[in-house]
N, C-alpha and C positions, 0 to 999 in steps of 0.2 A: 517403339514405345518402351519406356524405361520402367524398371521395377521400383515404384516409389512408395508403396504402401506395405508396411510390415503386417503379415497376417497374425491373427490371434494365436496364442500358444497352442501347439498341438497337444491334445489330450488322448493318450492311448487308451484303448478299451480291450485289455487282454482277455477278459472273460467273454465278451461278445465275440472277439476274433476267434476264440476256440470254438464257441458255439456255432458261429457261421461256418467255419471249416468242416465241422463234424456233423452238423444238423441242418442248418438253414440252406447251405449250398447244395447238399445232396437232395434236399426237399424240393428246391427249385428245379433241379435237373429232372427229378421224377415228375414234376408238374409240366415239363415240356419246354423249359427255358432254352434248351439247346437250339430249337428251331429259330427262336428270336436272335440268338447269338449269331447263327449262320446268316440270317438276313442282315443283321447289323454290319457284318464284316465283309460280306460278299463284294468282290470286285476291287478291294483295296490293293494298291500297288505302291512301290517305292518305300520311303522312310516314314514310319508311323510311330506316334506316341500315344500310349494309353495311360490316362490318369486313374488313380484309385484302382489299380489292377487286382487288388486283393490277393487271393491265393492262386491266381493265374488260370481261372476257369475258362477264360476266352482264348487262351493260347492255342489249343488244338483247332480252333475254328478260323484262324487267319489263313488266307490263301497263300500259296507258295510264291506269288508275285511280289509279296512284301519282302523288300531287300534288307530292311533293318527295322526291328521292333524294339522300342524303348518303353518299358513298363515302369511306372512310378507308383510307389506304395509307401506311405509313412508308417504304417502299423507293423511293428517288428515281427510278430508271430505270423501274420499273413505274408509278409515279405519273404520270410524264410521259406515258407511253403511254395511261394511263387518261384523262388530261385531253384528249389528242387525240381519243380515242373519244367522250368526253363532249360535245365540241364539235359532233358530228354527231348527237347523240341528240335525239329529239323531247321527251324528258322534261326537267323542271326538275331539273338534275343538278349537284351540287357535289362536287368532289374535294378532300379535305382532307389535309394532312400531319399525321398524328396516329397514336398507338398505341392499340390496343384496350384496353390496361390503364389508360389515362388519357385518356378521351374529353373533348374540350373543349366539352361541351354541357350545358345545364342538366338537372336532374332532369325526368323525365316529358316529354321532348321529342318522342318518336316513337311511332307506332302499331305499328310492327313493326321487327324487326331480322333481319339475314341474316348467317349465318356459313357460307361456302362454301369448303371445302378450305383452311381457314386456321388452325383451332384446333390443327392438328398442328404448326404452326411458331411459334405465339405463345409467347413466353418464359414467361408466367405465365397459363395458361388460367383458373384460378379468378378471378384479378383481372379478366381481360377479361370473363368472364361476369357478374361482379358489377357491372361498369360497364354492361354491356348491361341488366341488371336495373334499374339506377339510371335510365338515360335512357329506358327504356320507360314508357309510361303504364300504369296499372293495367289488367290484363287483356290487355296487348299481347302479340303473338306473337313468338317466336323461330323462324325457319326455319333449319334446319341440314342440311348435306350434307357429311359428313366421312369420311375413312378412319380406322379405329379399331382397337382391340385385336381380335386374331383370335379365332375361336370355338374353335379347337383348342389344346390345351396345347402341342403341339410347335411350332406356329407362334408362339405367344406367347413361348416360350423364345427362338426365333430373333429375334423383335422386340426382346426385352429386350437381347440381345447387340448387335444392330445399333444400337439407340438409345443404348447406352452407349459406342459406338465410332465407326464411320465414317459412319453414315447422316446424322446432323444436319450433319456437316461438309461432306458432299458435296451435300446436298439443301437447302441454304439454311435450316438450323435445323429441318427437318421431323423428326418422330418418328412411327414406324410404329405404336406400340402403346398410344396413349393411350386411357383409358376415358372418352371424352367424355360419354357419356350419364350416367354417375355424377357427373361434374363439373358438368354443367349442372343436374342435379337438386339437388346440394348448394348451388348458387348461388341457388336459389329458384325454379327453373322446373319446371313440371309437364308432362312429355311427354304429348301427346294422340294423336299418330300417330308410329310409328317403322317404317320399312321397312329391313330388313337384306338386303344383297345383295353379291355380288362384282362388282367393276368394276376394270379391264376383264375381260371373260370370257376366261379363258385355260385351257389344258389343265391346267396345274399352278398350284397356289396361289402367290400372291406376298405378300411381307411387308406391302405397302401396298394389298392388294386388298380387305380387308373394309371395307364402307362402311355408313353409316346415313344415312337421309334422312327428315326428319320435321318436326314442329311441336311446340313447347312454349309454354306460356302463363306469363306472369309472375305469380308468386304474391305474396302480401302481404309476405312476409319473405324477405330474401336471406341467403345464407350468407356468412361472413367470407371475404374474398379471401385 
């Protein structure tokens, strides 16, 4: 498949990037996100691409059987932190300035792809998933861990209001209510395992609390971005 659609201009969010690195990221770790990162990446082998790698919090959780890890991050502040973390990693690790909607790699370059807490903030998720389909080898895996559309109608209504108003502006382009599973299926992936859960576990539901974690396999045909 060729790259035929130019993505919307990338809008950096330097203030959010600094807050994520200093506050939100550590808060997620304290809440127990490392367990989910381990589940997400367990068993990966060969050449792997991670989109929206942020400041590289997944890097320590990749198994040693990964022979090449390519991390893509468009945000300059987070990318610099990821490169610092990559320098201490035992893995053969590259950090690239690129966008998920337009990956600078040939067709069928990777054995697996990882999308971790990033499809919520990508400007064009269908285009990003179409690109992952393109750069994966036939039968390649997509590992995903994302917060998604809520399971209750009331919370979905709240998500729609937040996503149309303040949430993306305050949270670095993040959207609370995307139907990511439907989008990745339309892009040509077949889900093989999907775990649905709330994270972090709180007494009251939160707009960004519904998560999915699982694996999908690249099919023979991709949907249009």
